[in-house]
C-alpha positions in Angstrom: 72.4 125.2 92.1 73.6 122.3 89.9 76.7 124.2 89.0 77.4 124.8 92.7 77.2 121.1 93.5 79.7 120.4 90.6 82.0 123.1 91.9 81.7 121.7 95.4 82.6 118.2 94.1 85.6 119.7 92.2 86.8 121.5 95.3 86.5 118.3 97.4 88.3 116.3 94.7 91.2 118.9 94.5 91.4 118.8 98.3 91.6 115.0 98.3 94.4 115.1 95.8 96.3 117.7 97.7 96.0 115.8 100.9 97.8 112.8 99.3 94.8 110.4 99.8 95.3 109.4 96.2 93.0 108.8 93.2 90.9 105.6 93.1 88.5 104.0 90.7 85.5 105.7 92.4 87.2 109.0 91.7 87.9 107.9 88.1 84.2 107.0 87.7 83.2 110.4 89.1 85.5 112.2 86.6 84.0 110.2 83.7 80.5 111.1 84.9 81.5 114.8 85.0 82.9 114.5 81.5 79.6 113.0 80.3 77.7 115.8 81.9 79.8 118.3 80.0 78.8 116.8 76.7 81.3 113.9 76.5 84.8 113.7 75.1 84.0 114.9 71.6 82.3 118.0 73.0 85.4 118.8 75.1 87.8 118.3 72.2 85.7 120.7 70.1 86.4 123.4 72.7 90.2 123.0 72.4 92.4 124.9 69.9 92.9 122.8 66.7 96.4 121.5 67.4 95.5 120.4 70.9 92.2 118.8 69.8 94.1 116.9 67.1 96.7 115.7 69.6 94.1 114.8 72.2 92.1 113.0 69.5 95.1 110.8 68.8 95.7 110.2 72.5 92.2 109.0 73.2 93.0 106.0 71.1 89.5 105.5 69.7 87.8 105.8 73.0 84.2 106.6 71.9 81.3 108.0 73.9 79.7 104.5 74.2 82.8 103.2 76.0 82.0 105.5 78.9 79.0 103.4 79.7 81.2 100.3 79.6 83.7 101.8 81.9 81.0 102.7 84.4 79.6 99.2 84.1 83.0 97.7 84.8 83.6 99.9 87.8 80.1 99.3 89.1 80.8 95.5 89.0 83.7 96.0 91.5 83.3 96.0 95.3 84.1 99.2 97.1 87.3 97.6 98.4 88.3 96.7 94.8 87.6 100.3 93.7 89.8 101.7 96.5 92.6 99.1 96.0 92.7 98.0 92.3 96.0 96.1 93.1 93.7 93.4 94.6 92.4 92.6 91.2 93.9 89.3 90.2 92.6 86.9 87.5 89.6 85.5 89.3 88.3 88.9 90.4 88.8 90.2 86.9 86.7 87.3 85.5 83.9 88.0 88.0 84.0 91.8 87.2 84.0 91.1 83.4 81.0 88.7 83.7 79.1 91.2 85.8 79.7 94.0 83.4 79.1 91.9 80.3 82.6 92.6 78.9 85.8 90.6 78.3 88.7 90.4 80.8 90.8 92.2 78.2 88.4 95.2 78.5 88.8 95.1 82.3 92.6 95.1 81.8 92.3 98.0 79.4 90.3 100.0 81.9 92.9 99.2 84.6 95.7 100.4 82.3 93.8 103.6 81.5 93.2 104.1 85.2 96.9 103.6 86.0 97.9 106.3 83.4 95.3 108.7 84.8 96.5 108.0 88.3 100.0 108.9 87.3 98.8 112.2 85.9 96.8 112.9 89.1 99.8 112.2 91.2 101.8 114.8 89.2 99.0 117.3 89.7 99.0 116.7 93.4 102.7 117.4 93.5 102.4 120.7 91.8 102.7 119.3 88.4 100.0 121.5 87.0 102.1 124.6 87.7 105.1 123.0 86.0 103.0 122.0 83.0 101.6 125.6 82.7 105.2 127.0 82.8 106.1 124.5 80.1 103.3 125.8 78.0 104.4 129.4 78.4 104.4 131.0 75.0 102.3 128.3 73.4 99.1 130.2 74.0 100.0 133.8 74.1 97.5 136.1 75.8 95.5 133.3 77.4 94.3 134.5 80.8 95.9 132.7 83.7 99.0 131.6 81.7 102.3 132.6 83.2 104.2 135.2 81.2 
């Protein structure tokens, strides 16, 4: 039953991206929660082939498991409107959010930059970028099911 709920959430999320409604901080928090349920980032990296895990490890830039709690704390300190429209976050709002989450304004800014990068990737996926990426990976993982030939 639990897996079904997660699959339903994944389908709803994919549908939201396809519809062009965008990716907001509430979605970001949901994705982080899903990652945590799957055993966290290190668990996910362990499942990747060595060269991808190594590259992903470099990309994560030292983001440790404990930072997931901080990210959730920062997002929880935002109003629903701020989560939906992060462009509203100017200095005074960032100070309030940082104080509420018990972090620095720099950490709030770091999260917003991370979110912006993730948002760009999600935008690519919603425009069929996943298909292009899979085509680009052709031959890198020979014999992997679902990979284009």
